[in-house]
C-alpha atoms as one frame of an Amber mdcrd trajectory, in Angstrom:
protein
 110.428   4.174  -2.721 113.803   5.494  -1.538 114.107   7.457   1.664 116.651
   9.592   3.445 115.856   9.988   7.118 117.580  12.994   8.780 117.710  12.725
  12.520 118.511  16.028  14.313 119.840  15.609  17.862 118.407  17.753  20.637
 119.832  21.199  20.107 121.297  23.483  22.638 118.442  26.046  22.064 115.150
  24.453  21.096 113.400  27.699  20.193 116.271  28.961  18.072 116.569  25.603
  16.192 112.762  25.435  15.547 112.770  29.094  14.337 115.806  28.714  12.109
 114.499  25.259  10.662 111.048  26.735   9.848 112.051  30.263   8.731 115.446
  29.711   7.027 116.122  25.950   6.200 112.790  24.862   4.867 112.793  27.645
   2.358 116.195  26.678   1.233 115.390  23.006   1.108 112.024  23.552  -0.736
 114.151  24.509  -3.775 115.228  20.919  -4.280 113.412  19.319  -7.105 112.647
  15.683  -7.510 111.357  14.698  -4.034 108.052  12.890  -4.066 107.421  13.525
  -0.421 108.825  15.247   2.592 107.654  14.722   6.158 108.689  16.228   9.518
 108.316  14.431  12.900 108.954  16.697  15.832 109.720  14.221  18.599 107.948
  14.432  21.807 108.221  12.189  24.931 110.396   9.203  24.440 110.758   6.124
  26.666 112.300   6.804  30.034 112.793  10.156  31.975 115.737  11.422  29.974
 115.381  14.248  27.493 114.893  12.966  24.007 118.059  12.279  22.006 116.430
  13.244  18.799 114.451  16.609  18.379 113.306  16.330  14.723 113.227  13.618
  11.944 112.988  14.797   8.471 112.109  12.113   5.852 112.798  12.860   2.266
 111.461  10.575  -0.441 112.223   9.934  -4.100 111.265   7.281  -6.619 114.518
   5.415  -6.315 118.201   5.793  -5.238 119.263   7.368  -8.529 116.523   9.997
  -8.217 117.572  10.793  -4.739 121.211  11.075  -5.652 120.141  13.539  -8.341
 118.254  15.675  -5.700 121.000  15.612  -3.198 123.850  16.387  -5.587 122.002
  19.243  -7.240 123.051  22.815  -6.536 119.824  23.187  -4.395 120.436  19.890
  -2.485 124.051  21.025  -1.764 122.898  24.352  -0.404 120.523  22.600   1.902
 123.201  20.309   3.097 125.651  23.189   3.574 122.980  25.109   5.696 122.756
  22.127   8.364 125.893  23.293  10.216 124.068  26.611  10.762 121.473  25.310
  13.224 122.069  21.562  14.079 123.907  22.192  17.402 122.654  18.786  18.729
 124.339  16.886  15.814 122.760  15.169  12.864 122.638  11.687  11.427 121.670
  10.768   7.851 120.081   7.306   7.078 119.630   6.123   3.606 117.597   3.227
   2.245 114.684   1.624   0.445 111.393   1.921   2.237 109.235  -1.148   2.465
 105.538  -0.847   3.368 104.437  -3.726   5.492 100.801  -2.573   6.316
């Protein structure tokens, strides 16, 4: 299984980010075809007293790297990528790799 993890840094306005992500970005991204799974982790408390550095983790899954490349380079994938700058005021990091299940 191939995975892309998208880490959204803590935005300047949490409510605006959450609203935009749910109401605008998800409908755009749902147009992508070829994903086998898509999960969201809304990050809560992290170790220490500081505010979390990451607000949201989106994990996209495809059968393999070639399949993921097809998803991301499609018109729909490009539209989703282009939308990120409209709401990710806390920055964004993309991590790509093969997922290995241990347990």
